[in-house]
C-alpha positions as CSV (number, residue, x, y, z in Angstrom):
1,M,132.3,143.4,-73.0
2,D,135.7,144.8,-71.7
3,C,137.6,141.6,-70.9
4,N,140.4,143.1,-69.0
5,R,141.0,141.5,-65.8
6,I,143.0,142.1,-62.7
7,G,144.4,138.6,-61.2
8,G,142.1,136.7,-63.6
9,R,139.0,138.5,-62.2
10,V,136.5,140.8,-64.2
11,N,137.8,144.4,-63.3
12,D,135.4,147.1,-62.0
13,N,135.1,148.7,-65.4
14,S,133.9,145.7,-67.2
15,A,130.2,145.1,-68.1
16,Q,128.4,143.2,-65.3
17,H,126.4,141.0,-67.7
18,F,125.3,138.5,-64.9
19,Q,123.6,141.1,-63.1
20,G,120.1,139.8,-62.1
21,K,121.3,136.1,-62.7
22,F,121.0,133.3,-60.3
23,A,123.7,130.8,-60.6
24,I,124.3,127.3,-58.9
25,V,127.8,126.1,-58.9
26,T,128.7,122.7,-57.2
27,G,131.9,121.9,-55.8
28,A,132.6,125.4,-55.1
29,S,134.6,125.5,-52.4
30,K,137.8,125.0,-53.9
31,G,139.5,124.3,-57.4
32,I,137.8,125.2,-60.5
33,G,134.4,125.5,-58.8
34,L,135.7,128.4,-56.6
35,G,137.6,129.9,-59.7
36,V,134.2,129.9,-61.7
37,A,132.2,131.2,-58.7
38,R,134.7,134.0,-58.2
39,H,134.3,135.0,-61.8
40,L,130.7,134.9,-62.0
41,A,130.5,136.9,-58.5
42,S,132.8,139.6,-60.1
43,A,130.4,139.7,-63.0
44,G,127.2,140.5,-61.0
45,A,125.8,137.1,-60.4
46,A,124.1,135.8,-57.2
47,L,125.3,132.4,-56.3
48,A,124.2,129.3,-54.5
49,I,127.3,127.2,-53.9
50,C,127.8,123.8,-52.4
51,S,130.3,121.1,-51.4
52,R,130.6,118.3,-48.9
53,T,132.9,120.3,-46.5
54,A,131.0,122.7,-44.5
55,D,134.1,124.7,-43.1
56,E,135.8,125.0,-46.8
57,L,132.3,126.2,-48.2
58,E,131.6,128.7,-45.4
59,Q,135.2,130.1,-46.0
60,A,134.2,130.5,-49.8
61,A,131.1,132.0,-49.1
62,R,132.7,134.6,-47.2
63,E,135.1,135.4,-49.9
64,L,132.6,135.5,-52.6
65,R,130.3,138.0,-50.4
66,S,133.7,140.1,-50.2
67,L,133.5,140.5,-53.8
68,G,129.8,142.0,-53.5
69,A,127.9,138.9,-54.4
70,R,124.6,137.7,-52.8
71,V,125.7,134.2,-51.7
72,F,123.5,131.2,-50.5
73,H,125.4,128.1,-49.5
74,Q,124.5,124.8,-48.1
75,P,126.7,121.8,-47.8
76,C,125.8,119.0,-50.1
77,D,127.0,115.5,-51.0
78,V,126.3,115.2,-54.6
79,A,126.2,111.6,-54.4
80,D,123.0,111.9,-52.1
81,K,119.8,112.5,-54.3
82,A,117.8,113.7,-51.5
83,A,120.5,116.3,-50.6
84,M,120.8,117.7,-54.1
85,R,117.0,118.0,-54.4
86,A,116.9,119.9,-51.1
87,F,119.8,122.1,-52.4
88,V,118.1,123.1,-55.5
89,D,114.7,123.6,-53.9
90,A,116.4,125.8,-51.2
91,T,118.2,127.7,-53.8
92,H,114.9,128.4,-55.8
93,E,113.4,129.5,-52.4
94,E,116.2,131.8,-51.6
95,F,116.4,133.5,-55.0
96,G,113.1,132.8,-56.7
97,A,114.7,131.8,-59.9
98,I,117.6,129.6,-61.3
99,D,119.2,130.8,-64.3
100,I,122.6,129.1,-64.5
101,L,123.7,125.5,-63.6
102,I,127.5,124.6,-63.3
103,N,128.0,121.0,-62.5
104,N,131.5,121.0,-61.5
105,A,131.7,118.6,-58.7
106,A,133.7,115.4,-59.4
107,Y,135.2,112.5,-57.5
108,M,139.0,112.6,-57.7
109,M,140.6,109.1,-57.8
110,R,144.0,107.6,-57.7
111,P,144.9,106.2,-61.1
112,E,144.6,102.3,-61.2
113,P,144.6,99.7,-64.0
114,L,141.3,98.5,-65.2
115,D,141.7,94.8,-64.1
116,G,142.5,95.9,-60.5
117,F,140.2,98.9,-60.2
118,D,138.6,99.0,-56.8
119,D,134.8,98.6,-57.0
120,A,134.0,101.3,-54.3
121,V,136.2,103.9,-56.4
122,Y,134.4,103.1,-59.6
123,E,131.0,103.5,-58.1
124,N,132.0,106.9,-56.4
125,C,133.1,108.0,-59.8
126,I,129.9,107.2,-61.4
127,A,127.9,108.8,-58.4
128,V,129.6,111.8,-57.9
129,S,130.9,112.7,-61.5
130,L,128.2,111.2,-63.6
131,N,124.9,110.7,-61.6
132,S,125.0,114.2,-59.8
133,V,125.0,116.0,-63.2
134,F,121.7,113.9,-64.2
135,Y,119.9,114.5,-60.9
136,M,121.2,118.3,-60.6
137,M,119.9,119.0,-64.1
138,K,116.7,117.0,-63.5
139,Y,116.0,118.7,-60.3
140,A,116.8,122.5,-61.6
141,Y,114.8,121.8,-64.8
142,P,111.3,122.6,-63.6
143,Y,112.6,125.9,-62.2
144,M,114.9,126.7,-65.3
145,K,112.3,126.2,-68.0
146,Q,110.2,129.1,-66.8
147,R,112.5,131.6,-68.2
148,G,115.4,129.5,-69.9
149,G,119.0,129.6,-68.9
150,K,122.3,128.0,-69.2
151,I,123.8,124.6,-68.1
152,V,127.6,124.1,-68.2
153,N,128.8,120.5,-67.3
154,F,132.2,119.3,-66.6
155,A,133.5,116.7,-68.9
156,S,137.5,116.0,-69.3
157,L,139.9,115.0,-71.8
158,A,139.4,111.6,-70.5
159,G,135.9,111.7,-71.2
160,L,136.8,112.4,-75.0
161,R,139.5,110.2,-75.5
162,G,140.0,107.8,-72.6
163,G,143.6,106.9,-71.1
164,K,145.3,104.4,-69.2
165,N,144.2,103.8,-65.5
166,L,141.2,106.0,-65.4
167,A,138.3,103.6,-66.0
168,G,135.9,105.2,-63.3
169,Y,136.8,108.7,-64.3
170,A,136.7,108.1,-68.1
171,A,133.5,106.3,-68.0
172,A,131.8,109.1,-65.8
173,K,133.0,111.9,-68.1
174,M,132.0,110.2,-71.4
175,G,128.6,109.6,-69.9
176,V,128.5,113.5,-69.0
177,V,129.0,114.2,-72.8
178,G,126.1,111.9,-73.5
179,L,123.8,113.4,-70.9
180,T,124.6,117.1,-72.1
181,R,123.7,116.4,-75.6
182,V,120.4,114.8,-74.5
183,A,119.5,117.7,-72.5
184,A,120.5,120.2,-75.2
185,A,118.3,118.4,-77.7
186,E,115.2,118.1,-75.3
187,W,115.3,121.5,-73.6
188,A,116.2,123.5,-76.4
189,K,112.5,124.4,-76.7
190,H,112.7,126.2,-73.4
191,R,115.8,128.2,-74.4
192,I,117.9,126.2,-72.1
193,N,121.4,125.8,-73.6
194,V,123.4,122.9,-72.3
195,N,127.2,122.7,-72.7
196,C,130.3,121.0,-71.6
197,V,133.7,122.1,-70.9
198,A,136.8,119.8,-71.0
199,P,139.2,121.7,-68.7
200,I,142.8,121.0,-67.8
201,A,144.1,123.2,-64.8
202,M,146.6,122.8,-61.9
203,S,143.9,123.2,-59.1
204,D,144.5,122.5,-55.5
205,V,142.7,119.0,-55.9
206,W,145.3,118.0,-58.4
207,Q,148.1,119.4,-56.3
208,Q,146.8,117.3,-53.5
209,V,147.2,114.2,-55.8
210,M,150.6,115.2,-56.8
211,N,151.7,115.5,-53.2
212,H,150.0,112.1,-51.9
213,H,150.6,110.2,-55.1
214,P,153.6,111.6,-56.8
215,K,154.3,108.6,-59.0
216,D,150.7,108.5,-60.3
217,A,150.7,112.2,-60.7
218,D,153.8,112.6,-62.6
219,P,152.1,111.6,-65.9
220,F,149.2,114.3,-65.4
221,E,151.8,117.1,-64.9
222,A,154.2,116.1,-67.7
223,I,151.4,115.4,-70.4
224,A,148.3,117.5,-69.5
225,L,150.1,120.7,-68.0
226,R,153.4,120.9,-69.9
227,R,152.8,119.1,-73.4
228,N,149.8,121.2,-74.1
229,A,150.6,123.8,-77.1
230,L,150.6,126.8,-75.1
231,G,153.2,125.3,-72.7
232,Y,151.7,126.2,-69.3
233,P,149.5,124.7,-66.6
234,G,145.9,126.1,-67.0
235,D,144.8,128.6,-64.0
236,T,141.3,127.8,-62.8
237,E,140.2,131.6,-62.5
238,R,142.3,133.1,-65.2
239,D,141.9,130.2,-68.0
240,I,139.0,128.2,-67.2
241,A,136.4,130.3,-65.7
242,P,136.2,133.0,-68.5
243,A,135.2,130.0,-70.9
244,V,132.6,128.8,-68.5
245,A,131.2,132.2,-68.2
246,F,131.1,132.6,-71.9
247,L,128.9,129.5,-72.4
248,C,126.7,131.0,-69.6
249,S,126.3,134.2,-71.3
250,E,124.1,135.7,-74.0
251,A,127.0,135.9,-76.4
252,A,126.7,131.9,-76.4
253,A,123.0,131.9,-77.1
254,F,123.4,130.0,-80.3
255,I,125.5,127.4,-78.9
256,T,124.0,124.1,-77.3
257,G,125.1,120.5,-77.0
258,H,128.8,121.5,-77.5
259,V,131.9,120.2,-75.7
260,L,134.5,122.8,-75.6
261,P,138.0,121.7,-74.5
262,V,139.9,124.4,-72.4
263,D,143.2,122.7,-72.4
264,G,145.9,124.8,-73.9
265,G,145.4,122.7,-77.3
266,L,146.2,119.5,-75.8
267,L,143.5,117.5,-77.2
268,E,144.4,118.5,-80.9
269,L,147.9,119.9,-80.6
270,E,149.8,117.8,-78.1
271,T,153.4,118.5,-78.4
């Protein structure tokens, strides 16, 4: 595949290797989710996108359609099991198939020490960042096993090595790694590859954290965004989306149960 890109997107001369594929992306109205959706749209995929915010979701859908993609969008709170089931069922009704599932939606929290960690914040972290992965996979599986497919879940460096003041987030993301490996082992017989990415990127979500809680966000910017080996913040579309797309492609057909850090070398080479 010709990997030349313009502004982080696959250019018009690239092989459209997601033509005929139907992909779900959760949390796709902004940030990494929208970056991934843009990339898949530019590579020919039809997309089903969801988020809680209807206005932002509508705007994202319009943008993706402008790239030539077929887009189904439906507001969905991924803390709500019934809403997730309805979204997955509606996606299959719309497209007739589900080939790709990207579980990107996550709950962004203000860092807090463990002994003072708010109960509601912890429960939201688990509901949105962990339980949604379980239920989205569970509800998509009956449709995906019909012809195989790719699932990419979002872990985190916090889910690989922990870290101070991130109890709910780290617990959820470590759980995502475990769920990914269980699903990979159980569903390999149906040619469903299940993998994780653990990204670091300056998304608009993190920008909001930095704007609203600058003292809490400073360590993230200094360590995660500046002290990785490559020395610059990851870009949601240029840096993160291509790695996700790779795991969704036939080039990754022999990869499953893997956690791929997309972090500028931070996990292994922090400077």
